[in-house]
C-alpha positions in Angstrom: 40.2 36.3 21.5 37.9 37.4 24.3 37.8 41.1 25.0 39.3 42.2 28.4 37.3 43.6 31.2 37.5 47.1 32.7 39.2 45.7 35.8 41.8 44.0 33.5 42.5 47.2 31.7 42.6 49.4 34.8 45.3 47.2 36.2 47.3 47.1 32.9 47.0 50.9 32.4 49.0 51.5 35.6 51.8 49.1 34.5 51.5 48.5 30.8 53.4 45.8 28.9 56.9 47.1 27.9 56.2 45.8 24.4 54.1 48.9 23.8 57.1 51.3 24.3 58.0 53.5 21.3 60.8 52.4 19.0 63.2 54.7 17.2 64.5 54.5 13.6 68.3 54.4 14.1 70.2 55.9 11.2 73.6 54.3 10.6 75.5 56.7 8.3 78.0 55.1 6.1 77.5 52.5 7.6 80.2 53.8 9.9 79.6 52.7 13.5 81.7 51.5 16.4 80.8 49.1 19.2 81.4 51.5 22.1 79.1 54.1 20.7 76.5 51.5 19.7 76.5 50.4 23.3 76.2 53.9 24.6 73.3 54.9 22.4 71.4 51.7 23.1 71.8 52.3 26.9 70.6 55.9 26.3 67.5 54.6 24.5 66.8 52.2 27.4 67.3 54.9 30.0 64.8 57.1 28.1 62.1 54.4 28.2 62.3 53.5 24.5 61.5 50.0 23.5 64.3 49.6 21.0 65.4 50.6 17.5 65.1 49.9 13.8 68.4 50.0 12.0 68.3 52.0 8.8 71.5 52.0 6.7 71.9 55.4 5.0 74.4 57.6 3.2 78.0 58.1 4.4 79.2 61.2 6.1 82.9 60.8 6.1 85.6 59.3 4.0 86.7 55.7 4.6 83.2 54.4 5.6 83.0 50.6 5.5 81.0 49.2 2.5 77.4 48.0 2.9 77.3 44.3 3.9 81.0 44.2 4.6 82.2 41.8 7.4 82.8 44.8 9.6 79.3 46.1 9.2 77.7 42.7 9.7 79.7 42.2 12.9 78.4 45.6 14.1 74.8 44.6 13.4 75.3 41.4 15.4 76.9 43.3 18.3 74.0 45.8 18.3 71.4 42.9 18.4 73.2 41.2 21.3 73.5 44.5 23.2 69.8 45.3 22.6 68.8 41.8 23.9 70.9 42.3 27.0 69.2 45.6 27.7 65.7 44.2 27.1 65.3 46.2 23.9 63.8 45.2 20.5 66.0 45.5 17.4 64.6 45.5 13.9 66.5 45.8 10.6 65.7 47.2 7.2 66.4 44.8 4.4 68.1 47.4 2.2 70.2 50.5 2.4 68.3 53.7 1.7 65.0 53.1 -0.1 63.3 51.4 -2.0 64.7 47.9 -2.1 67.6 47.6 -4.6 71.3 48.2 -4.9 74.5 47.3 -6.7 73.4 43.7 -7.0 70.4 44.6 -9.2 71.1 44.4 -12.9 68.9 45.4 -15.8 67.1 42.0 -15.7 65.9 42.7 -12.2 65.5 46.5 -12.3 62.2 48.4 -12.1 60.7 49.2 -15.5 58.3 51.6 -17.1 56.5 52.0 -20.4 58.0 54.8 -22.5 55.7 56.1 -25.3 57.1 57.6 -28.5 55.0 59.3 -31.1 56.2 59.9 -34.7 54.0 61.7 -37.3 54.4 60.5 -40.9 53.1 60.9 -44.4 50.9 58.3 -46.2 54.0 56.7 -47.8 54.9 53.2 -46.6 58.2 52.7 -44.9 60.3 50.2 -43.0 62.3 50.9 -39.8 65.0 48.8 -38.3 64.2 48.3 -34.7 67.1 49.4 -32.5 67.1 50.1 -28.8 67.3 53.8 -28.2 68.8 53.1 -24.8 70.5 50.0 -23.4 67.9 47.6 -22.1 65.0 49.1 -24.0 62.6 46.7 -25.6 59.9 47.5 -28.1 56.7 45.8 -26.8 54.0 47.2 -29.1 53.6 49.5 -32.1 50.5 51.1 -33.6 49.6 53.3 -36.5 46.8 55.8 -36.3 45.0 57.2 -39.4 44.1 60.9 -39.5 45.3 63.9 -37.6 44.5 63.5 -34.8 44.1 59.7 -35.3 40.6 58.4 -35.2 41.7 54.8 -34.4 44.8 52.7 -33.9 46.0 49.5 -35.7 48.6 47.3 -34.1 51.8 46.7 -36.2 53.6 43.3 -36.2 56.9 43.4 -34.3 60.2 42.0 -35.6 63.7 43.2 -36.4 62.1 45.5 -38.9 58.9 47.4 -38.3 56.8 47.6 -41.5 54.5 50.6 -41.7 52.1 50.2 -44.6 50.8 52.9 -46.9 48.0 55.1 -45.5 45.4 57.4 -46.9 46.7 60.6 -45.4 48.6 62.0 -42.4 49.0 59.5 -39.6 50.9 58.8 -36.4 53.1 55.9 -35.3 52.9 55.1 -31.6 55.7 53.0 -30.1 55.6 51.5 -26.6 59.1 50.7 -25.2 59.8 48.7 -22.0 62.5 50.8 -20.4 64.4 50.5 -17.1 63.2 53.5 -15.0 66.8 54.3 -14.1 65.7 55.1 -10.5 68.6 54.5 -8.1 68.3 53.7 -4.4 67.8 56.9 -2.5 70.2 57.8 0.4 72.3 54.7 -0.2 75.2 53.6 1.9 78.7 53.3 0.5 78.7 50.3 -1.8 74.9 50.0 -1.8 74.4 52.2 -4.9 72.3 50.8 -7.7 68.9 50.4 -9.3 65.6 49.9 -7.5 64.4 46.4 -8.1 61.3 45.3 -10.1 58.6 44.9 -7.5 56.4 42.9 -10.0 59.0 40.2 -10.3 59.3 37.4 -7.8 62.7 36.5 -9.2 64.0 40.1 -8.6 62.6 40.1 -5.0 64.1 36.7 -4.2 67.4 37.8 -5.6 67.5 40.9 -3.4 66.4 39.0 -0.3 69.0 36.3 -0.9 71.8 38.9 -1.3 70.9 41.5 1.3 68.6 39.7 3.7 70.7 36.5 3.5 73.8 38.4 4.6 72.0 40.1 7.4 70.2 37.1 8.7 73.3 34.9 8.5 75.1 37.5 10.7 72.2 38.0 13.1 70.1 35.1 14.3 66.4 35.7 13.8 65.7 35.3 17.5 67.6 38.5 18.1 65.4 40.6 15.8 61.9 41.9 16.2 61.1 42.2 12.5 62.6 42.8 9.1 61.3 46.0 7.6 60.3 47.5 4.2 59.8 51.3 4.0 57.1 52.9 1.9 57.1 51.9 -1.7 58.6 54.7 -3.8 59.3 53.1 -7.2 58.3 56.0 -9.3 56.7 55.4 -12.6 57.0 51.6 -12.3 54.2 50.1 -14.5 55.8 47.3 -16.5 57.6 44.0 -16.0 58.7 41.5 -18.8 56.1 38.9 -17.8 53.2 41.4 -17.8 51.6 40.4 -21.1 51.5 36.7 -20.1 50.3 37.5 -16.6 47.6 39.9 -17.8 46.3 37.3 -20.3 46.2 34.6 -17.7 44.3 36.8 -15.2 42.1 38.8 -17.4 41.5 36.4 -20.2 42.7 38.3 -23.2 45.9 39.6 -24.8 46.7 43.2 -23.7 49.3 44.0 -26.4 46.8 44.8 -29.2 45.1 47.2 -26.8 48.1 48.6 -25.1 47.7 52.0 -26.7 44.7 52.6 -24.5 47.0 53.2 -21.6 48.3 56.3 -23.5 45.3 57.5 -25.5 41.7 58.0 -24.6 39.1 56.1 -26.7 36.1 53.9 -26.1 37.3 51.1 -23.9 40.3 52.9 -22.5 38.9 53.1 -19.0 37.9 49.4 -18.8 41.4 48.4 -20.1 43.2 50.6 -17.6 41.1 49.1 -14.8 42.2 45.6 -15.9 45.8 46.7 -16.1 45.7 48.4 -12.7 44.3 45.3 -11.1 46.9 43.2 -12.7 49.7 45.4 -11.5 48.3 45.4 -8.0 48.0 41.6 -8.0 51.6 41.2 -9.2 53.1 43.4 -6.5 51.0 41.6 -3.9 52.1 38.2 -5.0 55.6 38.8 -6.3 56.9 41.3 -3.7 54.7 41.5 -0.6 54.0 37.7 -0.4 57.6 36.8 -1.4 59.1 39.0 1.4 56.6 37.6 3.9 57.3 34.0 3.1 61.1 34.6 3.0 60.9 36.1 6.5 58.5 33.5 7.9 60.8 30.7 6.7 63.5 32.3 8.9 61.2 32.7 11.9 60.8 36.5 11.8 57.9 38.9 11.1 57.8 41.1 7.9 56.8 44.7 8.6 55.6 46.8 5.7 54.6 50.4 4.9 52.2 49.2 2.2 51.5 52.3 0.1 53.0 54.3 -2.8 54.2 53.0 -6.2 53.6 50.4 -7.6 49.8 50.8 -6.9 49.3 48.7 -3.8 45.7 48.8 -2.4 44.6 49.1 1.2 44.1 45.4 1.3 47.5 44.6 -0.1 48.9 45.4 3.4 47.2 42.3 4.7 50.0 40.3 3.1 52.5 41.6 5.7 52.8 40.3 9.2 53.0 43.8 10.7 51.3 46.8 9.1 52.7 50.3 9.4 51.6 53.8 8.3 53.0 57.3 8.5 51.6 60.8 8.5 49.5 63.0 10.9 46.2 64.7 10.4 43.4 63.1 12.4 40.6 64.5 10.3 42.2 63.5 7.0 43.3 60.4 5.2 47.1 60.1 5.6 48.9 56.8 5.1 48.3 56.2 8.8 44.6 55.8 8.2 45.3 53.5 5.3 47.3 51.3 7.6 44.9 51.3 10.6 41.9 50.6 8.4 43.7 47.5 7.0 44.6 46.3 10.5 41.0 46.8 11.7 39.7 44.9 8.7 41.8 41.9 9.6 41.1 42.1 13.3 44.7 42.8 14.2 45.4 44.3 17.7 48.6 46.0 16.7 49.3 48.6 14.0 52.3 50.9 14.0 53.2 54.2 12.4 56.4 56.0 11.5 56.0 59.1 13.5 57.8 62.5 13.7 58.9 62.2 10.1 59.0 66.0 9.5 58.4 67.2 13.1 59.3 70.9 13.6 61.9 70.9 10.9 64.9 71.2 10.8 66.7 68.8 13.0 67.0 69.7 16.8 64.0 72.1 16.6 61.4 69.6 17.9 60.3 69.8 21.5 58.7 67.2 23.8 55.3 69.0 23.4 55.7 68.7 19.6 56.3 65.0 19.9 53.3 64.6 22.2 51.0 66.6 20.0 51.8 64.6 16.9 51.5 61.3 18.8 47.9 62.2 19.7 47.2 62.7 16.0 48.4 59.1 15.3 46.5 57.7 18.2 43.3 59.4 16.9 44.0 57.7 13.5 44.0 54.2 15.1 47.7 53.7 15.7 49.0 51.9 18.8 52.7 51.4 18.2 55.2 54.2 17.4 58.4 54.1 15.4 60.1 57.4 15.9 61.9 59.1 13.0 64.4 59.1 14.4 67.8 58.7 16.2 70.9 59.6 14.2 74.0 57.6 15.2 76.8 60.1 15.9 80.4 59.2 16.8 81.7 60.9 19.9 84.6 62.6 18.0 82.2 64.3 15.5 82.7 68.1 15.7 80.0 70.5 16.6 76.5 69.1 17.1 77.6 65.8 15.5 75.9 63.8 12.8 72.2 64.4 12.0 69.8 63.1 9.3 69.2 65.4 6.4 65.5 65.8 7.3 63.2 65.1 10.3 63.8 65.3 14.0 67.1 64.5 15.7 65.5 62.7 18.6 68.4 61.6 20.8 70.1 62.5 24.1 71.9 65.5 22.5 68.7 67.5 22.9 69.0 69.7 26.0 65.3 68.9 26.8 66.1 65.1 27.1 65.3 64.9 30.8 61.6 65.1 29.8 61.9 62.1 27.4 61.4 59.3 30.0 58.1 60.8 31.1 57.0 61.2 27.5 57.8 57.6 26.7 55.9 56.4 29.7 52.9 58.4 28.7 53.0 57.1 25.1 53.6 53.5 26.2 50.5 53.7 28.5 48.3 55.0 25.7 49.7 52.6 23.1 49.0 49.7 25.3 45.5 51.0 26.2 44.5 51.4 22.6 45.3 47.7 21.9 42.7 46.5 24.3 39.2 45.5 23.2 37.9 46.2 19.7 37.9 49.5 17.8 34.6 51.2 17.1 34.4 52.8 13.7 30.8 53.0 12.5 31.4 54.7 9.2 33.1 52.9 6.3 34.4 55.1 3.5 34.6 53.3 0.2 37.8 53.7 -1.8 36.9 54.0 -5.5 39.9 52.2 -6.9 38.3 51.4 -10.2 37.6 55.0 -10.8 41.3 55.8 -10.2 42.7 52.9 -12.2 40.6 54.2 -15.1 42.1 57.7 -14.8 45.7 56.6 -14.8 47.3 54.9 -17.8 50.8 55.1 -16.2 52.3 54.2 -12.9 50.8 56.0 -9.9 50.3 56.1 -6.2 46.9 54.6 -5.4 46.9 55.9 -1.8 47.6 59.4 -2.9 45.1 59.3 -5.7 42.4 58.1 -3.3 43.2 60.8 -0.8 43.1 63.5 -3.4 39.9 62.2 -5.1 38.0 62.0 -1.8 39.4 65.4 -0.6 39.7 66.7 3.0 36.1 67.8 3.5 34.5 64.3 3.8 36.7 62.7 6.4 36.8 66.0 8.4 33.0 66.2 8.4 32.7 62.6 9.7 35.3 62.9 12.4 34.1 66.3 13.7 30.5 65.1 13.8 31.4 62.5 16.5 32.1 59.4 14.4 35.2 57.4 13.6 35.8 55.8 10.2 37.6 53.0 8.5 38.5 52.9 4.8 37.4 49.9 2.8 38.2 48.8 -0.8 36.9 46.2 -3.2 39.1 43.5 -1.8 37.8 44.2 1.7 34.2 43.6 0.7 35.0 40.0 0.1 35.6 39.5 3.9 33.7 42.4 5.5 30.1 41.4 6.4 27.5 43.9 5.3 25.8 43.9 8.7 29.1 45.1 10.3 28.9 48.3 8.3 26.2 50.5 9.9 27.0 53.4 7.6 28.9 53.4 4.3 29.9 56.7 2.6 30.5 56.7 -1.1 32.8 59.6 -1.9 32.4 61.0 -5.4 31.9 57.7 -7.0 30.9 57.6 -10.7 32.1 54.0 -11.5 31.1 51.1 -9.2 32.0 47.4 -9.8 29.0 45.1 -9.7 30.3 43.1 -6.6 30.6 46.4 -4.7 27.0 47.4 -5.8 25.7 44.0 -4.5 27.5 44.5 -1.2 26.0 48.0 -0.8 22.6 46.5 -1.4 23.3 43.9 1.3 24.3 46.8 3.7 20.9 48.4 3.2 19.0 45.1 3.5 20.7 44.4 6.8 19.5 47.8 8.2 22.6 49.9 7.4 22.7 53.2 5.5 24.6 54.0 2.3 25.3 57.8 1.8 26.2 58.8 -1.7 28.2 62.0 -1.5 28.2 63.4 -5.0 28.1 59.7 -6.1 25.7 59.1 -9.0 27.0 55.5 -9.4 24.7 54.4 -6.6 21.3 56.1 -6.9 19.7 53.9 -4.2 21.8 55.6 -1.5 20.9 58.7 0.5 22.3 61.7 -1.4 24.5 64.3 0.3 27.3 66.6 -0.3 30.2 67.4 2.1 28.3 70.2 3.7 25.2 68.2 4.5 27.0 65.0 5.4 27.0 65.6 9.2 23.2 66.0 9.3 22.6 63.0 7.0 24.9 60.9 9.3 23.0 62.0 12.4 19.7 61.1 10.9 21.1 57.6 10.0 23.0 56.8 13.2 23.5 58.8 16.4 27.1 59.9 16.8 29.3 57.5 18.7 30.3 60.4 20.8 28.4 63.7 20.3 30.5 66.8 21.2 29.8 70.3 22.4 32.4 73.0 22.9 35.0 71.1 21.0 35.8 73.8 18.4 36.5 71.1 15.9 39.7 70.3 17.7 38.7 67.5 20.1 39.2 64.0 18.7 37.9 60.8 20.2 38.9 57.1 19.7 36.6 54.4 21.1 37.5 50.8 22.1 34.9 48.4 23.3 35.7 46.1 26.2 33.9 43.0 27.5 31.9 45.0 30.1 32.6 48.7 29.2 34.0 51.2 26.9 37.2 53.2 26.7 37.3 56.6 25.1 40.6 58.3 24.3 39.9 62.1 24.1 42.5 64.5 22.9 42.7 68.3 22.4 44.6 68.8 19.1 44.6 72.6 19.3 46.3 75.4 21.3 43.3 76.5 23.4 41.9 75.3 26.7 38.5 73.7 26.0 35.8 72.5 28.2 34.0 69.9 26.1 30.7 68.0 26.8 30.5 64.5 25.5 27.5 62.3 25.0 28.3 58.7 24.2 25.8 56.9 22.1 25.9 54.0 24.7 25.5 55.5 28.1 26.5 53.4 31.1 25.8 53.7 34.8 29.4 54.6 35.8 32.2 56.6 34.3 35.8 57.1 35.4 38.5 59.5 34.1 42.0 58.2 33.8 45.1 60.4 33.5 47.7 59.0 31.1 50.4 60.9 32.9 49.4 60.0 36.4 47.6 56.6 36.4 44.6 56.6 38.6 40.9 56.8 38.4 38.5 59.4 39.5 34.8 60.0 38.7 34.2 62.0 35.6 32.3 65.2 35.8 28.6 64.6 35.0 26.0 67.2 33.9 22.8 65.2 33.4 23.5 62.9 30.5 26.7 64.7 29.5 30.3 64.0 30.5 32.3 67.1 30.9 36.1 67.4 30.8 38.5 70.4 30.5 41.5 69.8 28.3 44.4 72.2 28.1 46.3 72.7 24.8 47.4 69.3 23.4 46.2 67.5 26.5 44.5 64.1 26.4 42.5 62.1 28.9 40.8 58.7 29.0 37.1 58.1 29.9 36.0 54.6 30.9 32.3 53.8 31.2 31.0 50.6 32.6 28.2 49.0 34.5 24.6 48.7 33.2 23.6 50.4 30.0 21.4 53.4 30.9 20.3 54.3 27.4 21.2 54.0 23.8 20.9 57.2 21.7 18.8 57.0 18.6 19.5 58.7 15.4 17.8 62.1 15.3 18.3 65.7 14.1 19.0 66.6 17.7 21.9 64.3 17.8 23.2 65.9 14.7 23.0 69.4 16.1 24.7 68.3 19.2 27.6 66.8 17.2 28.0 70.0 15.1 30.8 72.3 16.0 29.5 75.3 18.0 31.9 78.2 18.1 29.7 80.0 20.6 29.8 77.1 23.0 33.5 76.7 22.3 34.3 80.2 23.2 32.3 80.1 26.4 34.2 77.0 27.4 37.7 78.3 27.0 39.3 79.0 30.3 42.4 81.0 30.9 45.4 78.7 31.4 46.8 81.3 33.7 43.8 80.9 36.1 44.3 77.6 37.7 41.1 77.9 39.7 38.6 78.8 37.0 39.6 76.0 34.7 39.7 73.2 37.2 39.2 73.7 40.8 36.6 76.4 40.3 34.2 73.8 39.1 34.6 72.1 42.4 33.3 75.0 44.4 36.6 76.4 45.9 38.5 79.5 45.0 42.2 78.7 45.5 44.6 81.2 47.0 47.6 82.2 44.8 51.1 83.4 45.6 52.8 85.2 42.8 56.5 84.3 42.8 58.0 87.7 41.8 61.4 86.8 43.2 64.1 88.0 43.4 65.3 85.4 41.0 68.9 84.6 40.2 69.9 83.3 36.7 72.9 81.2 35.9 73.7 80.4 32.3 74.4 76.9 31.1 76.8 75.4 28.6 76.5 75.4 24.8 77.6 72.0 23.4 79.2 73.4 20.3 81.7 75.5 22.2 81.9 74.0 25.6 82.4 77.5 27.0 80.3 78.8 29.9 78.6 82.1 29.2 79.4 84.5 32.0 76.5 87.0 32.3 77.5 88.4 35.7 80.6 88.9 37.9 79.4 86.6 40.6 80.3 83.3 39.0 77.9 83.7 36.1 74.9 84.2 38.4 72.9 87.4 37.9 69.6 88.8 39.3 66.8 88.9 36.7 63.2 89.9 36.6 60.6 87.6 35.0 59.7 87.2 32.2 63.3 86.6 31.1 64.5 85.7 27.6 68.1 84.8 27.4 68.3 85.0 23.6 70.2 82.8 21.1 73.5 84.7 20.8 76.0 83.5 21.9 74.5 80.0 21.8 72.9 78.9 25.1 70.7 75.9 25.5 70.1 75.9 29.3 70.0 78.1 32.3 68.9 77.9 36.0 66.5 80.2 37.8 66.5 80.2 41.6 64.4 82.0 44.2 63.1 81.6 47.8 59.5 80.7 48.3 58.0 81.5 51.7 55.1 79.2 52.6 52.8 80.5 55.3 51.9 78.1 58.1 48.2 78.1 57.3 49.0 76.9 53.8 50.8 73.8 55.1 49.2 70.8 56.6 45.5 71.8 56.2 44.8 69.2 53.5 45.3 71.7 50.6 47.4 71.0 47.5 50.2 73.3 46.6 50.7 73.5 42.8 53.4 75.4 41.0 52.0 77.0 37.8 54.5 78.4 35.3 51.9 80.6 33.7 49.9 80.9 30.5 51.0 80.0 26.9 50.7 82.2 23.8 48.8 80.9 20.8 50.8 81.0 17.5 49.3 81.6 14.1 48.7 78.7 11.8 51.0 80.4 9.3 54.0 79.5 11.5 53.5 75.8 10.7 55.2 74.4 7.6 52.9 72.3 5.4 54.2 68.8 6.1 56.1 69.6 9.3 54.1 69.1 12.5 54.5 71.6 15.4 52.3 72.7 18.2 50.8 76.2 17.7 51.8 77.2 21.1 54.6 79.3 22.7 54.6 77.9 26.3 55.7 79.8 29.4 58.9 77.8 29.6 61.0 77.2 26.5 61.1 74.2 26.5 61.3 72.3 29.8 61.9 73.0 33.5 63.5 70.5 35.8 62.1 71.5 39.3 64.1 71.1 42.5 63.1 72.2 46.1 65.9 72.5 48.6 68.3 70.6 46.3 65.9 67.7 45.7 64.7 67.2 42.2 60.9 66.7 42.2 59.7 66.7 38.6 59.9 68.0 35.1 57.4 70.5 33.6 57.2 70.4 29.8 53.5 70.3 28.7 50.3 72.2 29.3 49.0 73.2 31.8 52.7 73.6 32.8 52.1 72.8 36.5 53.6 70.6 39.1 52.2 69.4 42.5 54.7 70.4 45.2 52.5 69.5 48.2 54.7 66.8 49.6 58.0 68.7 49.2 57.3 72.3 50.3 57.3 73.0 54.0 56.2 75.9 56.1 58.8 78.7 56.0 61.4 79.3 53.4 62.0 76.9 50.5 64.7 77.2 47.8 63.0 76.7 44.4 65.2 75.9 41.5 64.0 75.8 37.9 66.6 74.3 35.5 65.4 75.4 32.1 66.5 73.5 28.9 65.6 74.7 25.4 66.4 73.1 22.1 69.8 72.8 20.5 68.7 75.1 17.6 71.0 77.9 18.7 74.0 75.5 18.6 73.0 74.2 15.1 72.7 77.8 13.8 76.4 78.5 14.5 77.7 75.0 13.8 79.7 75.0 10.5 79.5 71.2 10.6 75.7 71.3 10.0 76.2 72.6 6.5 79.8 71.5 6.1 78.9 67.8 6.5 77.0 68.1 3.2 80.0 69.4 1.3 82.3 66.8 2.8 80.0 63.9 1.9 79.4 65.3 -1.5 83.2 65.7 -2.2 83.8 62.0 -1.5 80.6 60.2 -2.4 78.7 62.6 -4.7 75.4 64.3 -4.0 73.2 62.0 -2.0 71.2 64.5 0.2 70.7 68.1 1.0 70.4 69.3 4.6 66.8 70.5 5.0 65.5 73.9 6.3 68.7 75.1 8.0 67.7 78.7 7.0 64.7 78.3 9.4 66.6 76.9 12.4 66.0 79.9 14.7 62.4 80.6 13.7 60.2 80.9 16.8 63.2 80.0 19.1 62.9 82.1 22.2 64.6 80.4 25.2 63.9 81.4 28.8 61.1 81.7 31.4 58.3 83.8 29.9 56.0 84.3 32.8 56.0 84.9 36.5 55.2 81.5 38.2 52.4 81.3 40.7 52.0 78.9 43.6 48.3 77.9 44.0 46.6 76.5 47.1 43.9 74.1 45.8 41.4 71.8 47.4 42.7 68.3 47.8 40.4 66.9 45.1 41.1 69.4 42.4 42.8 68.4 39.1 46.4 69.4 38.5 
């Protein structure tokens, strides 16, 4: 498909395809849903600018829930699909309840299995043992005896109803390998969906599940009403066996595995090679008997199959190519989360679209996340190559539910119960625009990082997660060094080398590789012969590469290939993604940290013209140029788009200078940091004009809002709840209060109005939080903004905009007039104070457990009020700026 032009992309950026709108995972608890509330929640999604929902059937929350796949439930799914269609929304459905695939219809013959090893020490005397199953469904698949203590070798024993152990010379050990059902049950299952997880190596098991669950859903809902059918991440723990494995192994590898099966459990000569063969066989079986079976089943019904292709069983990066739609999850733009696993596979296959589950653990617990948190984490996913979001998620909640209503046990509760919801339409427009943009053209990722699967297969004799093992083996230093040096990367595995041309890999990094298959070695030779560079980072398996360690990697990279975008003043927190168009280049540039940074960028390919596009306010303006450098100032968690086009002026060559330019310079970074409070010095000051400023000291009047959990207005003053306050003002969390209104009179001098200046309201500076305030897996911005969390701004009774992200400003030029203006700031926080006093939040656990047993624990409720400080935390300032200054 031909790449679009800059003109095409400029037009589309202003009005992007609605198909790029974020989706939401829609949790149906029970599944206990009613048509009226289905309709209301879908309309709320549409009004917020979301593109649709993915139904996820999860655990019940009240007694009497309909059973999974009942006629009542299927009718509700059909109704939701028809309503979504009428609203112009996409609706996807998960082909199971909870995760992973399985349920009450899965018997022992179709359940996931594992090898269970049993050791018995014995004397030299011969003995016979009647083979009896220690647990229902167990099957003895191999037995060995080892002479000596510890054994110095293992001899297979013939299997039968009786196990004959011959006489030995001295102490020895009998080793038994049992095929055993893992016993893993579907997690977070709906009522009636309880049961084992299926055997993902068995096509028969997969087809049985699809016929029962998928068949019922697709019979109720025509395929044309669905966007895709979905499979969440593979979490079949310890699954490393299937009844047909010996035959399949022999057919694929050319020898019988059973006499050597002990090598999965004990280390001896040949164990590594055998484990590699076994690992490859298991990967091939899950690809052919689960991924391909699901895809073909869906295609036969005219619907795409969407997969989060990582976890256990050990699926490879290339295994994801068996799905129609590839999806990742996880943030961390300088690391190797599953998101990078997914985007690399999509790039390998030339796919324009790759999605991610986003906000999985955002600012835990539920109802703590803010729009700025959502934006910040979204940037991380975009920097990892993602261009479609599936939010995690939207909890269905019946209107009669007490307190805050129903919420998922973990992750954000991202629905219209959040007081800050008025900011959501602007956020979804912003994310839609960027998602669409980053589908245009082709991705530029010069560095390919090789995944040493053979090394990891060799190290694991039992079931394991190959993605996690790769991430842990490579470590965080290598990808961080690549990204912060101005390069983007893709991961490649052995399967990918069969389709990836060596000349399309300018630089290949081998991360701590000690075992290299011959086909991979030949491909690396071809990379070097075609002019590329192979960098062996602590990798003795390829002595012909350039040696490096993580510390020296940036310099070695720079000598091999100039950075795609060299950075100065970035502080290690500015990320860049590059897409190549037919006649230009698009660079998405994001500040992932809490400081204002002025960063200078030098693209490797420099063109005659450059524009800067604002994702919040579509439009182009010339980028700031300093010689060969592009200069942009980015506020905390702010992003911009640079588009270069026209004739190529120069192409940077690899050099030590390029490497030093790409290196992080704390000195430059500190010089570049402007005060967010000083509107002029960070933006307009660079354009030669010092703006005037009017400090809005008030007087201000504050009126308390309504807490949802009580429905009672908090009266803080005798005059109808309105009191005079001085800013900064913190209204606290007791009694619960989620919103409040600040009002004052702003007098605009005649010489400020009508002279061509811009009048910009600035709510003030933010406060940087310590990194220790962030939970390990839970994303949150490290920023305490001046308004907690949004301000809906009105002038003289007319709503004019919402302030919710840095730099916390709003242009009021067209709404203020000379003389007195009534300025109203309707401030909305999070619902955390309401959750903190809501007995339902914890009580819902006890009620569900009483009726349905323990299926979940509500997460992090003890942290619900951490860093919650609602109010207006600075004195706003009205700035008079030159017409051309940035906001």
